[in-house]
PDB file of N, CA, C and O in Angstrom:
ATOM      1  N   UNK A   1      54.066 121.988 120.767  1.00  0.00           N
ATOM      2  CA  UNK A   1      52.823 121.648 121.394  1.00  0.00           C
ATOM      3  C   UNK A   1      51.957 122.890 121.589  1.00  0.00           C
ATOM      4  O   UNK A   1      50.731 122.783 121.611  1.00  0.00           O
ATOM      5  N   UNK A   2      52.551 124.030 121.726  1.00  0.00           N
ATOM      6  CA  UNK A   2      51.753 125.239 121.926  1.00  0.00           C
ATOM      7  C   UNK A   2      51.051 125.649 120.637  1.00  0.00           C
ATOM      8  O   UNK A   2      49.992 126.274 120.695  1.00  0.00           O
ATOM      9  N   UNK A   3      51.615 125.312 119.469  1.00  0.00           N
ATOM     10  CA  UNK A   3      50.971 125.650 118.204  1.00  0.00           C
ATOM     11  C   UNK A   3      49.683 124.856 118.037  1.00  0.00           C
ATOM     12  O   UNK A   3      48.689 125.392 117.548  1.00  0.00           O
ATOM     13  N   UNK A   4      49.684 123.586 118.435  1.00  0.00           N
ATOM     14  CA  UNK A   4      48.467 122.786 118.312  1.00  0.00           C
ATOM     15  C   UNK A   4      47.441 123.180 119.362  1.00  0.00           C
ATOM     16  O   UNK A   4      46.243 123.007 119.142  1.00  0.00           O
ATOM     17  N   UNK A   5      47.876 123.696 120.482  1.00  0.00           N
ATOM     18  CA  UNK A   5      46.945 124.121 121.530  1.00  0.00           C
ATOM     19  C   UNK A   5      46.225 125.404 121.137  1.00  0.00           C
ATOM     20  O   UNK A   5      45.075 125.600 121.528  1.00  0.00           O
ATOM     21  N   UNK A   6      46.864 126.275 120.381  1.00  0.00           N
ATOM     22  CA  UNK A   6      46.237 127.532 120.002  1.00  0.00           C
ATOM     23  C   UNK A   6      45.385 127.413 118.741  1.00  0.00           C
ATOM     24  O   UNK A   6      44.600 128.313 118.443  1.00  0.00           O
ATOM     25  N   UNK A   7      45.528 126.325 118.001  1.00  0.00           N
ATOM     26  CA  UNK A   7      44.763 126.171 116.752  1.00  0.00           C
ATOM     27  C   UNK A   7      43.255 126.091 116.994  1.00  0.00           C
ATOM     28  O   UNK A   7      42.511 126.795 116.312  1.00  0.00           O
ATOM     29  N   UNK A   8      42.763 125.270 117.931  1.00  0.00           N
ATOM     30  CA  UNK A   8      41.318 125.258 118.175  1.00  0.00           C
ATOM     31  C   UNK A   8      40.797 126.612 118.648  1.00  0.00           C
ATOM     32  O   UNK A   8      39.659 126.982 118.359  1.00  0.00           O
ATOM     33  N   UNK A   9      41.621 127.336 119.364  1.00  0.00           N
ATOM     34  CA  UNK A   9      41.218 128.658 119.827  1.00  0.00           C
ATOM     35  C   UNK A   9      41.035 129.608 118.642  1.00  0.00           C
ATOM     36  O   UNK A   9      40.090 130.396 118.624  1.00  0.00           O
ATOM     37  N   UNK A  10      41.924 129.542 117.661  1.00  0.00           N
ATOM     38  CA  UNK A  10      41.805 130.382 116.471  1.00  0.00           C
ATOM     39  C   UNK A  10      40.575 130.016 115.653  1.00  0.00           C
ATOM     40  O   UNK A  10      39.863 130.889 115.157  1.00  0.00           O
ATOM     41  N   UNK A  11      40.334 128.720 115.519  1.00  0.00           N
ATOM     42  CA  UNK A  11      39.169 128.270 114.758  1.00  0.00           C
ATOM     43  C   UNK A  11      37.893 128.718 115.462  1.00  0.00           C
ATOM     44  O   UNK A  11      36.952 129.174 114.813  1.00  0.00           O
ATOM     45  N   UNK A  12      37.859 128.593 116.761  1.00  0.00           N
ATOM     46  CA  UNK A  12      36.691 129.011 117.524  1.00  0.00           C
ATOM     47  C   UNK A  12      36.489 130.513 117.399  1.00  0.00           C
ATOM     48  O   UNK A  12      35.360 130.977 117.240  1.00  0.00           O
ATOM     49  N   UNK A  13      37.553 131.261 117.469  1.00  0.00           N
ATOM     50  CA  UNK A  13      37.464 132.712 117.336  1.00  0.00           C
ATOM     51  C   UNK A  13      36.986 133.121 115.951  1.00  0.00           C
ATOM     52  O   UNK A  13      36.173 134.035 115.811  1.00  0.00           O
ATOM     53  N   UNK A  14      37.493 132.442 114.930  1.00  0.00           N
ATOM     54  CA  UNK A  14      37.076 132.727 113.557  1.00  0.00           C
ATOM     55  C   UNK A  14      35.607 132.390 113.347  1.00  0.00           C
ATOM     56  O   UNK A  14      34.888 133.139 112.686  1.00  0.00           O
ATOM     57  N   UNK A  15      35.157 131.270 113.903  1.00  0.00           N
ATOM     58  CA  UNK A  15      33.762 130.872 113.724  1.00  0.00           C
ATOM     59  C   UNK A  15      32.821 131.830 114.448  1.00  0.00           C
ATOM     60  O   UNK A  15      31.731 132.117 113.952  1.00  0.00           O
ATOM     61  N   UNK A  16      33.224 132.321 115.602  1.00  0.00           N
ATOM     62  CA  UNK A  16      32.408 133.299 116.325  1.00  0.00           C
ATOM     63  C   UNK A  16      32.362 134.609 115.543  1.00  0.00           C
ATOM     64  O   UNK A  16      31.307 135.237 115.453  1.00  0.00           O
ATOM     65  N   UNK A  17      33.474 135.021 114.986  1.00  0.00           N
ATOM     66  CA  UNK A  17      33.505 136.247 114.182  1.00  0.00           C
ATOM     67  C   UNK A  17      32.650 136.110 112.932  1.00  0.00           C
ATOM     68  O   UNK A  17      31.920 137.035 112.575  1.00  0.00           O
ATOM     69  N   UNK A  18      32.731 134.973 112.267  1.00  0.00           N
ATOM     70  CA  UNK A  18      31.934 134.746 111.073  1.00  0.00           C
ATOM     71  C   UNK A  18      30.448 134.715 111.405  1.00  0.00           C
ATOM     72  O   UNK A  18      29.640 135.285 110.672  1.00  0.00           O
ATOM     73  N   UNK A  19      30.081 134.063 112.491  1.00  0.00           N
ATOM     74  CA  UNK A  19      28.672 134.025 112.901  1.00  0.00           C
ATOM     75  C   UNK A  19      28.177 135.423 113.257  1.00  0.00           C
ATOM     76  O   UNK A  19      27.036 135.771 112.953  1.00  0.00           O
ATOM     77  N   UNK A  20      29.010 136.215 113.886  1.00  0.00           N
ATOM     78  CA  UNK A  20      28.636 137.590 114.204  1.00  0.00           C
ATOM     79  C   UNK A  20      28.435 138.428 112.954  1.00  0.00           C
ATOM     80  O   UNK A  20      27.489 139.211 112.875  1.00  0.00           O
ATOM     81  N   UNK A  21      29.319 138.271 111.978  1.00  0.00           N
ATOM     82  CA  UNK A  21      29.197 139.027 110.731  1.00  0.00           C
ATOM     83  C   UNK A  21      27.935 138.632 109.974  1.00  0.00           C
ATOM     84  O   UNK A  21      27.241 139.493 109.434  1.00  0.00           O
ATOM     85  N   UNK A  22      27.636 137.344 109.930  1.00  0.00           N
ATOM     86  CA  UNK A  22      26.415 136.881 109.267  1.00  0.00           C
ATOM     87  C   UNK A  22      25.191 137.414 109.992  1.00  0.00           C
ATOM     88  O   UNK A  22      24.210 137.798 109.355  1.00  0.00           O
ATOM     89  N   UNK A  23      25.239 137.439 111.311  1.00  0.00           N
ATOM     90  CA  UNK A  23      24.132 137.978 112.096  1.00  0.00           C
ATOM     91  C   UNK A  23      23.906 139.458 111.843  1.00  0.00           C
ATOM     92  O   UNK A  23      22.763 139.901 111.734  1.00  0.00           O
ATOM     93  N   UNK A  24      24.972 140.221 111.749  1.00  0.00           N
ATOM     94  CA  UNK A  24      24.847 141.651 111.479  1.00  0.00           C
ATOM     95  C   UNK A  24      24.272 141.893 110.088  1.00  0.00           C
ATOM     96  O   UNK A  24      23.394 142.739 109.919  1.00  0.00           O
ATOM     97  N   UNK A  25      24.757 141.163 109.099  1.00  0.00           N
ATOM     98  CA  UNK A  25      24.236 141.316 107.736  1.00  0.00           C
ATOM     99  C   UNK A  25      22.759 140.937 107.688  1.00  0.00           C
ATOM    100  O   UNK A  25      21.965 141.623 107.044  1.00  0.00           O
ATOM    101  N   UNK A  26      22.385 139.857 108.361  1.00  0.00           N
ATOM    102  CA  UNK A  26      20.988 139.432 108.376  1.00  0.00           C
ATOM    103  C   UNK A  26      20.109 140.478 109.056  1.00  0.00           C
ATOM    104  O   UNK A  26      18.997 140.739 108.599  1.00  0.00           O
ATOM    105  N   UNK A  27      20.592 141.077 110.138  1.00  0.00           N
ATOM    106  CA  UNK A  27      19.818 142.106 110.828  1.00  0.00           C
ATOM    107  C   UNK A  27      19.645 143.347 109.965  1.00  0.00           C
ATOM    108  O   UNK A  27      18.571 143.948 109.954  1.00  0.00           O
ATOM    109  N   UNK A  28      20.685 143.735 109.246  1.00  0.00           N
ATOM    110  CA  UNK A  28      20.597 144.906 108.369  1.00  0.00           C
ATOM    111  C   UNK A  28      19.620 144.655 107.234  1.00  0.00           C
ATOM    112  O   UNK A  28      18.808 145.522 106.912  1.00  0.00           O
ATOM    113  N   UNK A  29      19.688 143.484 106.627  1.00  0.00           N
ATOM    114  CA  UNK A  29      18.770 143.167 105.523  1.00  0.00           C
ATOM    115  C   UNK A  29      17.335 143.077 106.042  1.00  0.00           C
ATOM    116  O   UNK A  29      16.413 143.534 105.367  1.00  0.00           O
ATOM    117  N   UNK A  30      17.130 142.503 107.217  1.00  0.00           N
ATOM    118  CA  UNK A  30      15.785 142.416 107.785  1.00  0.00           C
ATOM    119  C   UNK A  30      15.236 143.811 108.095  1.00  0.00           C
ATOM    120  O   UNK A  30      14.072 144.098 107.814  1.00  0.00           O
ATOM    121  N   UNK A  31      16.061 144.664 108.667  1.00  0.00           N
ATOM    122  CA  UNK A  31      15.628 146.027 108.942  1.00  0.00           C
ATOM    123  C   UNK A  31      15.294 146.798 107.680  1.00  0.00           C
ATOM    124  O   UNK A  31      14.310 147.536 107.641  1.00  0.00           O
ATOM    125  N   UNK A  32      16.101 146.633 106.658  1.00  0.00           N
ATOM    126  CA  UNK A  32      15.840 147.312 105.387  1.00  0.00           C
ATOM    127  C   UNK A  32      14.573 146.782 104.736  1.00  0.00           C
ATOM    128  O   UNK A  32      13.834 147.543 104.112  1.00  0.00           O
ATOM    129  N   UNK A  33      14.314 145.492 104.874  1.00  0.00           N
ATOM    130  CA  UNK A  33      13.095 144.916 104.318  1.00  0.00           C
ATOM    131  C   UNK A  33      11.863 145.447 105.036  1.00  0.00           C
ATOM    132  O   UNK A  33      10.856 145.752 104.397  1.00  0.00           O
ATOM    133  N   UNK A  34      11.932 145.560 106.339  1.00  0.00           N
ATOM    134  CA  UNK A  34      10.816 146.130 107.098  1.00  0.00           C
ATOM    135  C   UNK A  34      10.610 147.583 106.704  1.00  0.00           C
ATOM    136  O   UNK A  34       9.477 148.026 106.520  1.00  0.00           O
ATOM    137  N   UNK A  35      11.702 148.323 106.574  1.00  0.00           N
ATOM    138  CA  UNK A  35      11.598 149.722 106.145  1.00  0.00           C
ATOM    139  C   UNK A  35      10.955 149.811 104.760  1.00  0.00           C
ATOM    140  O   UNK A  35      10.115 150.678 104.517  1.00  0.00           O
ATOM    141  N   UNK A  36      11.341 148.936 103.876  1.00  0.00           N
ATOM    142  CA  UNK A  36      10.781 148.927 102.530  1.00  0.00           C
ATOM    143  C   UNK A  36       9.297 148.563 102.551  1.00  0.00           C
ATOM    144  O   UNK A  36       8.512 149.110 101.775  1.00  0.00           O
ATOM    145  N   UNK A  37       8.917 147.658 103.421  1.00  0.00           N
ATOM    146  CA  UNK A  37       7.503 147.303 103.540  1.00  0.00           C
ATOM    147  C   UNK A  37       6.673 148.482 104.029  1.00  0.00           C
ATOM    148  O   UNK A  37       5.513 148.629 103.643  1.00  0.00           O
ATOM    149  N   UNK A  38       7.255 149.317 104.868  1.00  0.00           N
ATOM    150  CA  UNK A  38       6.528 150.475 105.387  1.00  0.00           C
ATOM    151  C   UNK A  38       6.507 151.635 104.405  1.00  0.00           C
ATOM    152  O   UNK A  38       5.522 152.370 104.342  1.00  0.00           O
ATOM    153  N   UNK A  39       7.563 151.808 103.646  1.00  0.00           N
ATOM    154  CA  UNK A  39       7.667 152.968 102.764  1.00  0.00           C
ATOM    155  C   UNK A  39       7.224 152.694 101.336  1.00  0.00           C
ATOM    156  O   UNK A  39       6.803 153.619 100.641  1.00  0.00           O
ATOM    157  N   UNK A  40       7.305 151.450 100.879  1.00  0.00           N
ATOM    158  CA  UNK A  40       6.921 151.114  99.506  1.00  0.00           C
ATOM    159  C   UNK A  40       6.204 149.761  99.489  1.00  0.00           C
ATOM    160  O   UNK A  40       6.734 148.782  98.964  1.00  0.00           O
ATOM    161  N   UNK A  41       5.004 149.709 100.063  1.00  0.00           N
ATOM    162  CA  UNK A  41       4.318 148.415 100.170  1.00  0.00           C
ATOM    163  C   UNK A  41       3.864 147.849  98.826  1.00  0.00           C
ATOM    164  O   UNK A  41       3.654 146.641  98.708  1.00  0.00           O
ATOM    165  N   UNK A  42       3.712 148.696  97.817  1.00  0.00           N
ATOM    166  CA  UNK A  42       3.257 148.205  96.516  1.00  0.00           C
ATOM    167  C   UNK A  42       4.318 147.318  95.878  1.00  0.00           C
ATOM    168  O   UNK A  42       3.993 146.272  95.316  1.00  0.00           O
ATOM    169  N   UNK A  43       5.564 147.717  95.957  1.00  0.00           N
ATOM    170  CA  UNK A  43       6.648 146.903  95.395  1.00  0.00           C
ATOM    171  C   UNK A  43       6.739 145.560  96.113  1.00  0.00           C
ATOM    172  O   UNK A  43       6.920 144.522  95.476  1.00  0.00           O
ATOM    173  N   UNK A  44       6.614 145.581  97.431  1.00  0.00           N
ATOM    174  CA  UNK A  44       6.691 144.340  98.203  1.00  0.00           C
ATOM    175  C   UNK A  44       5.507 143.430  97.867  1.00  0.00           C
ATOM    176  O   UNK A  44       5.680 142.229  97.661  1.00  0.00           O
ATOM    177  N   UNK A  45       4.313 144.007  97.814  1.00  0.00           N
ATOM    178  CA  UNK A  45       3.135 143.199  97.503  1.00  0.00           C
ATOM    179  C   UNK A  45       3.203 142.633  96.095  1.00  0.00           C
ATOM    180  O   UNK A  45       2.818 141.486  95.868  1.00  0.00           O
ATOM    181  N   UNK A  46       3.682 143.414  95.161  1.00  0.00           N
ATOM    182  CA  UNK A  46       3.802 142.937  93.783  1.00  0.00           C
ATOM    183  C   UNK A  46       4.830 141.815  93.683  1.00  0.00           C
ATOM    184  O   UNK A  46       4.624 140.847  92.951  1.00  0.00           O
ATOM    185  N   UNK A  47       5.931 141.940  94.411  1.00  0.00           N
ATOM    186  CA  UNK A  47       6.952 140.891  94.392  1.00  0.00           C
ATOM    187  C   UNK A  47       6.415 139.602  95.000  1.00  0.00           C
ATOM    188  O   UNK A  47       6.721 138.512  94.518  1.00  0.00           O
ATOM    189  N   UNK A  48       5.617 139.723  96.053  1.00  0.00           N
ATOM    190  CA  UNK A  48       5.035 138.535  96.668  1.00  0.00           C
ATOM    191  C   UNK A  48       3.988 137.921  95.746  1.00  0.00           C
ATOM    192  O   UNK A  48       3.913 136.700  95.613  1.00  0.00           O
ATOM    193  N   UNK A  49       3.182 138.767  95.110  1.00  0.00           N
ATOM    194  CA  UNK A  49       2.107 138.274  94.243  1.00  0.00           C
ATOM    195  C   UNK A  49       2.640 137.565  93.001  1.00  0.00           C
ATOM    196  O   UNK A  49       2.163 136.488  92.644  1.00  0.00           O
ATOM    197  N   UNK A  50       3.621 138.165  92.351  1.00  0.00           N
ATOM    198  CA  UNK A  50       4.140 137.590  91.113  1.00  0.00           C
ATOM    199  C   UNK A  50       5.241 136.568  91.341  1.00  0.00           C
ATOM    200  O   UNK A  50       5.503 135.736  90.473  1.00  0.00           O
ATOM    201  N   UNK A  51       5.878 136.621  92.483  1.00  0.00           N
ATOM    202  CA  UNK A  51       6.986 135.711  92.756  1.00  0.00           C
ATOM    203  C   UNK A  51       8.304 136.174  92.160  1.00  0.00           C
ATOM    204  O   UNK A  51       9.314 135.482  92.281  1.00  0.00           O
ATOM    205  N   UNK A  52       8.306 137.325  91.525  1.00  0.00           N
ATOM    206  CA  UNK A  52       9.528 137.872  90.933  1.00  0.00           C
ATOM    207  C   UNK A  52      10.172 138.818  91.947  1.00  0.00           C
ATOM    208  O   UNK A  52       9.576 139.821  92.338  1.00  0.00           O
ATOM    209  N   UNK A  53      11.377 138.491  92.360  1.00  0.00           N
ATOM    210  CA  UNK A  53      12.024 139.256  93.414  1.00  0.00           C
ATOM    211  C   UNK A  53      12.984 140.311  92.887  1.00  0.00           C
ATOM    212  O   UNK A  53      13.595 141.029  93.678  1.00  0.00           O
ATOM    213  N   UNK A  54      13.133 140.423  91.585  1.00  0.00           N
ATOM    214  CA  UNK A  54      14.059 141.402  91.001  1.00  0.00           C
ATOM    215  C   UNK A  54      13.778 142.828  91.434  1.00  0.00           C
ATOM    216  O   UNK A  54      14.692 143.504  91.907  1.00  0.00           O
ATOM    217  N   UNK A  55      12.539 143.320  91.290  1.00  0.00           N
ATOM    218  CA  UNK A  55      12.251 144.692  91.726  1.00  0.00           C
ATOM    219  C   UNK A  55      12.427 144.879  93.229  1.00  0.00           C
ATOM    220  O   UNK A  55      12.861 145.939  93.681  1.00  0.00           O
ATOM    221  N   UNK A  56      12.090 143.851  94.000  1.00  0.00           N
ATOM    222  CA  UNK A  56      12.244 143.937  95.447  1.00  0.00           C
ATOM    223  C   UNK A  56      13.718 144.035  95.830  1.00  0.00           C
ATOM    224  O   UNK A  56      14.088 144.824  96.699  1.00  0.00           O
ATOM    225  N   UNK A  57      14.543 143.243  95.189  1.00  0.00           N
ATOM    226  CA  UNK A  57      15.983 143.281  95.468  1.00  0.00           C
ATOM    227  C   UNK A  57      16.571 144.632  95.054  1.00  0.00           C
ATOM    228  O   UNK A  57      17.428 145.178  95.750  1.00  0.00           O
ATOM    229  N   UNK A  58      16.112 145.165  93.930  1.00  0.00           N
ATOM    230  CA  UNK A  58      16.602 146.462  93.476  1.00  0.00           C
ATOM    231  C   UNK A  58      16.212 147.565  94.464  1.00  0.00           C
ATOM    232  O   UNK A  58      17.036 148.417  94.797  1.00  0.00           O
ATOM    233  N   UNK A  59      14.975 147.552  94.927  1.00  0.00           N
ATOM    234  CA  UNK A  59      14.539 148.548  95.912  1.00  0.00           C
ATOM    235  C   UNK A  59      15.284 148.373  97.225  1.00  0.00           C
ATOM    236  O   UNK A  59      15.649 149.354  97.872  1.00  0.00           O
ATOM    237  N   UNK A  60      15.508 147.132  97.618  1.00  0.00           N
ATOM    238  CA  UNK A  60      16.242 146.855  98.846  1.00  0.00           C
ATOM    239  C   UNK A  60      17.682 147.362  98.737  1.00  0.00           C
ATOM    240  O   UNK A  60      18.216 147.926  99.692  1.00  0.00           O
ATOM    241  N   UNK A  61      18.299 147.165  97.592  1.00  0.00           N
ATOM    242  CA  UNK A  61      19.658 147.675  97.382  1.00  0.00           C
ATOM    243  C   UNK A  61      19.673 149.201  97.411  1.00  0.00           C
ATOM    244  O   UNK A  61      20.610 149.800  97.940  1.00  0.00           O
ATOM    245  N   UNK A  62      18.650 149.829  96.852  1.00  0.00           N
ATOM    246  CA  UNK A  62      18.567 151.294  96.893  1.00  0.00           C
ATOM    247  C   UNK A  62      18.433 151.802  98.317  1.00  0.00           C
ATOM    248  O   UNK A  62      19.062 152.793  98.688  1.00  0.00           O
ATOM    249  N   UNK A  63      17.615 151.129  99.118  1.00  0.00           N
ATOM    250  CA  UNK A  63      17.438 151.530 100.517  1.00  0.00           C
ATOM    251  C   UNK A  63      18.749 151.400 101.279  1.00  0.00           C
ATOM    252  O   UNK A  63      19.138 152.306 102.016  1.00  0.00           O
ATOM    253  N   UNK A  64      19.428 150.272 101.102  1.00  0.00           N
ATOM    254  CA  UNK A  64      20.703 150.073 101.798  1.00  0.00           C
ATOM    255  C   UNK A  64      21.757 151.074 101.333  1.00  0.00           C
ATOM    256  O   UNK A  64      22.535 151.576 102.143  1.00  0.00           O
ATOM    257  N   UNK A  65      21.786 151.365 100.036  1.00  0.00           N
ATOM    258  CA  UNK A  65      22.748 152.335  99.511  1.00  0.00           C
ATOM    259  C   UNK A  65      22.470 153.729 100.077  1.00  0.00           C
ATOM    260  O   UNK A  65      23.396 154.428 100.491  1.00  0.00           O
ATOM    261  N   UNK A  66      21.203 154.132 100.093  1.00  0.00           N
ATOM    262  CA  UNK A  66      20.865 155.452 100.645  1.00  0.00           C
ATOM    263  C   UNK A  66      21.215 155.548 102.115  1.00  0.00           C
ATOM    264  O   UNK A  66      21.686 156.589 102.574  1.00  0.00           O
ATOM    265  N   UNK A  67      20.990 154.468 102.868  1.00  0.00           N
ATOM    266  CA  UNK A  67      21.350 154.466 104.284  1.00  0.00           C
ATOM    267  C   UNK A  67      22.864 154.565 104.459  1.00  0.00           C
ATOM    268  O   UNK A  67      23.342 155.278 105.341  1.00  0.00           O
ATOM    269  N   UNK A  68      23.611 153.859 103.629  1.00  0.00           N
ATOM    270  CA  UNK A  68      25.070 153.902 103.713  1.00  0.00           C
ATOM    271  C   UNK A  68      25.597 155.291 103.361  1.00  0.00           C
ATOM    272  O   UNK A  68      26.496 155.804 104.027  1.00  0.00           O
ATOM    273  N   UNK A  69      25.039 155.897 102.319  1.00  0.00           N
ATOM    274  CA  UNK A  69      25.468 157.250 101.921  1.00  0.00           C
ATOM    275  C   UNK A  69      25.140 158.242 103.035  1.00  0.00           C
ATOM    276  O   UNK A  69      25.951 159.111 103.356  1.00  0.00           O
ATOM    277  N   UNK A  70      23.957 158.111 103.622  1.00  0.00           N
ATOM    278  CA  UNK A  70      23.590 158.994 104.730  1.00  0.00           C
ATOM    279  C   UNK A  70      24.522 158.837 105.922  1.00  0.00           C
ATOM    280  O   UNK A  70      24.872 159.817 106.579  1.00  0.00           O
ATOM    281  N   UNK A  71      24.921 157.601 106.198  1.00  0.00           N
ATOM    282  CA  UNK A  71      25.846 157.348 107.307  1.00  0.00           C
ATOM    283  C   UNK A  71      27.212 157.956 107.016  1.00  0.00           C
ATOM    284  O   UNK A  71      27.826 158.544 107.907  1.00  0.00           O
ATOM    285  N   UNK A  72      27.692 157.825 105.797  1.00  0.00           N
ATOM    286  CA  UNK A  72      28.984 158.399 105.426  1.00  0.00           C
ATOM    287  C   UNK A  72      28.939 159.927 105.508  1.00  0.00           C
ATOM    288  O   UNK A  72      29.893 160.549 105.975  1.00  0.00           O
ATOM    289  N   UNK A  73      27.850 160.528 105.062  1.00  0.00           N
ATOM    290  CA  UNK A  73      27.714 161.985 105.150  1.00  0.00           C
ATOM    291  C   UNK A  73      27.698 162.450 106.595  1.00  0.00           C
ATOM    292  O   UNK A  73      28.236 163.507 106.921  1.00  0.00           O
ATOM    293  N   UNK A  74      27.072 161.647 107.468  1.00  0.00           N
ATOM    294  CA  UNK A  74      27.002 161.997 108.882  1.00  0.00           C
ATOM    295  C   UNK A  74      28.389 161.950 109.511  1.00  0.00           C
ATOM    296  O   UNK A  74      28.717 162.786 110.353  1.00  0.00           O
ATOM    297  N   UNK A  75      29.189 160.999 109.116  1.00  0.00           N
ATOM    298  CA  UNK A  75      30.524 160.867 109.701  1.00  0.00           C
ATOM    299  C   UNK A  75      31.424 161.904 109.082  1.00  0.00           C
ATOM    300  O   UNK A  75      32.604 161.980 109.426  1.00  0.00           O
TER     301      UNK A  75
END
């Protein structure tokens, strides 16, 4: 009976952890997008105008990679 009592607790804990991880990823991507809008507005405007998100995604990946490398160097 104790195994069935702890199962909902594990599921609840897993769902809270998953929601937290999704929230952190969304916040990082939103912050990087805002940073990209401030530092490279031409790429963002062109992506919005043409509807092609490939260059925007590439620039966003570059921003996130540079931030990650900078964080690793700092540590």
